[in-house]
C-alpha positions, 0 to 999 in steps of 0.5 A, spaced: 505 433 473 510 438 474 508 445 477 509 452 474 514 455 479 514 463 481 519 467 485 516 473 488 522 478 490 519 482 496 515 480 502 511 486 503 504 486 503 503 486 495 509 480 494 505 476 500 499 477 497 501 475 490 505 469 493 498 467 497 494 468 490 499 464 486 499 458 491 492 458 491 492 457 483 497 451 484 503 454 483 510 453 487 512 459 490 518 462 493 519 469 496 525 472 497 526 478 502 532 482 503 530 484 510 533 479 515 526 477 519 519 479 519 517 486 521 515 486 528 513 494 528 511 499 524 505 503 521 498 501 520 495 500 513 488 502 511 484 496 507 478 500 503 472 495 500 476 494 494 482 491 497 478 487 502 474 484 496 480 482 493 483 479 499 476 475 500 477 472 492 483 469 495 480 466 502 484 471 506 480 474 512 483 481 514 478 482 519 479 475 522 487 476 522 488 482 525 481 484 528 475 487 526 474 494 530 471 499 525 471 507 527 464 510 527 465 516 522 471 518 518 472 525 515 477 531 514 477 537 520 481 544 520 486 545 525 481 548 530 477 541 530 471 543 526 469 538 521 469 540 514 466 533 511 464 527 515 461 520 513 459 515 517 462 508 516 455 505 516 453 509 510 460 506 507 458 499 508 451 500 505 454 503 499 460 499 498 458 492 502 463 493 507 466 499 511 474 500 511 478 497 516 485 499 518 490 494 521 497 494 523 502 492 518 505 486 521 499 483 523 497 483 516 503 480 513 503 475 519 496 473 516 499 472 509 505 469 511 501 464 515 497 462 509 503 460 505 507 453 506 512 452 511 519 455 508 516 459 502 519 465 505 526 466 505 529 472 509 535 475 509 536 473 501 537 479 497 536 478 490 541 481 486 539 480 479 535 476 474 537 473 468 533 470 462 535 463 461 532 460 454 526 464 455 525 463 462 528 467 468 533 465 473 533 469 479 540 471 482 541 471 490 547 472 494 546 464 496 546 462 489 541 462 483 534 460 483 531 457 477 530 457 471 522 459 473 516 460 469 515 467 473 518 473 477 514 477 481 517 484 482 514 486 489 521 490 491 518 496 493 518 504 491 526 503 490 525 497 486 532 495 483 528 491 478 524 497 475 531 500 474 534 495 471 529 493 466 526 500 465 533 504 465 530 510 461 524 511 466 525 518 470 524 514 476 521 517 483 518 524 484 519 528 491 512 530 492 514 535 497 512 533 504 515 528 509 511 524 513 512 521 521 508 515 523 507 511 529 503 506 533 500 508 540 495 505 545 490 510 548 484 506 549 482 511 555 481 517 550 475 513 546 476 516 539 470 514 535 473 517 528 478 516 523 480 523 521 485 527 517 486 534 520 488 539 514 492 546 516 497 550 512 502 545 509 501 540 515 496 535 516 495 530 522 491 523 521 488 519 526 486 512 525 483 507 530 486 500 528 482 493 528 486 491 535 484 497 539 491 501 538 491 508 534 495 509 527 498 516 527 501 520 521 503 527 520 506 531 514 509 537 513 512 541 507 519 541 508 525 539 503 527 532 502 532 529 506 531 533 512 532 530 519 531 532 526 534 530 533 528 527 536 522 526 531 517 526 538 519 533 539 518 535 532 511 533 532 510 536 539 512 543 536 508 542 529 502 539 532 501 540 539 497 546 539 492 543 534 485 540 536 483 535 541 485 529 542 491 531 538 495 533 544 493 527 548 495 523 543 502 526 542 503 525 550 503 517 548 508 519 542 512 522 547 512 515 551 515 511 545 522 509 544 525 514 539 526 509 533 518 507 534 517 514 530 518 513 523 520 519 518 520 518 511 520 523 505 514 522 500 515 520 493 511 517 487 513 515 481 514 521 476 511 518 470 507 511 469 511 505 466 511 503 459 508 497 461 508 492 468 511 486 465 517 484 461 517 477 458 516 473 464 517 479 469 511 482 472 511 489 477 506 490 482 505 495 488 510 500 489 515 497 484 510 498 479 506 505 481 509 508 487 503 513 489 503 518 495 499 516 501 493 521 500 488 516 498 490 510 502 490 506 496 498 504 495 497 498 499 490 497 496 492 497 489 498 492 491 493 487 493 489 488 487 495 487 483 497 481 486 490 478 486 488 480 478 495 477 476 494 470 479 487 470 476 490 472 469 495 467 469 494 459 467 493 454 473 500 452 476 499 445 473 503 445 467 499 439 464 502 436 457 504 442 454 509 445 458 508 452 457 513 453 452 510 457 447 508 465 447 501 465 445 494 465 448 494 461 455 502 462 456 505 466 461 507 472 457 500 473 454 497 473 461 502 478 463 500 482 457 493 482 459 495 484 466 498 490 464 492 492 460 488 490 466 492 494 471 496 500 468 491 505 467 487 504 473 493 504 477 496 510 474 489 514 475 490 513 482 497 515 482 495 522 479 489 523 483 493 521 490 498 527 488 492 532 486 489 530 493 496 531 496 497 538 493 490 540 495 491 538 503 498 541 503 496 548 501 500 554 505 497 560 502 491 562 507 486 565 502 487 558 498 486 554 504 480 558 506 477 557 499 479 550 499 475 549 506 469 552 504 469 548 498 469 542 502 464 544 507 459 546 501 460 539 498 454 534 501 457 528 505 453 524 500 456 527 494 463 526 497 462 519 498 459 518 491 466 521 489 470 514 492 465 510 487 471 509 482 476 507 487 472 502 492 468 499 486 473 499 482 476 492 483 473 487 478 476 480 477 477 478 470 473 473 467 
């Protein structure tokens, strides 16, 4: 019997997770990625318990693929090093079934790609548009058309051309007011046991031990959009070199990196929710659907949730005798409407929450920052952990 066919636009974490999930459902999947090759450098990604459960549902063991090191504690500090809040990852594992882990993005994308049949992913194959052909879309690429197909998954990133094409009246992206620097460093001798984010006045610095023993560093500052510096390493040293240990020692390791290994990006989220996450047989996921600030560490996690739930709601890949020619119950369009219903409100709530947390962390007024710090310190750690329940326990597979 013929297989249902899908094209996934974008080979990021959300797109590859969707490809694996659809492949597990029996679909024939092709991934089109405009980048010329898989990423070999880049930042880390935190996988919270909700994302790990979603990956479990499609048989992907992120810890096996990218290492399983878990920091002892995680929390928020002041620029002088004093902890404002701190939770043990053992307590998180007890509450949520497993602790969060952080992995290098290239390792996770490689693990997802390895779960797909050979030649599923086409690099250097930019999608230039999607056309509707007798109820089924055809994907246009620089190499020629692909289709008609049963489904197009738009995982084409924060600047999604397909989002702009299908939702031209949407206001698009919103600059959250901060830029971010990111880098990966080796520092096993520093023996840093904690995942932490330090809040200053309008500036933050994050330290995340990765599953492979390296450290993912990130920093943010309130600056106008579009700014640049001649040397990102020197800029980080100027802004954060006087902060608490081990930040200066980690910046020493950043100084040893090649300049291009320190990434700088302005931070954007979606200005407003999309009216829906699908149109006909096209579905949006991840940053293309609900770009959010990274303040909760949930951008990639929500993309993984999107992909797994989308595949779960779709009919199996074997067409059977009906050929999926209708639009009623059990059809691809009906499944995509159910996907919007399942995902739109949850992802938008996370987007809004991430924006609010970012505003709190980026306070510059000394009095406002002091009141913020006192309020965080006054909140018992167990209550702070309970406040993550809706995020970490929010993933549910549809029946």
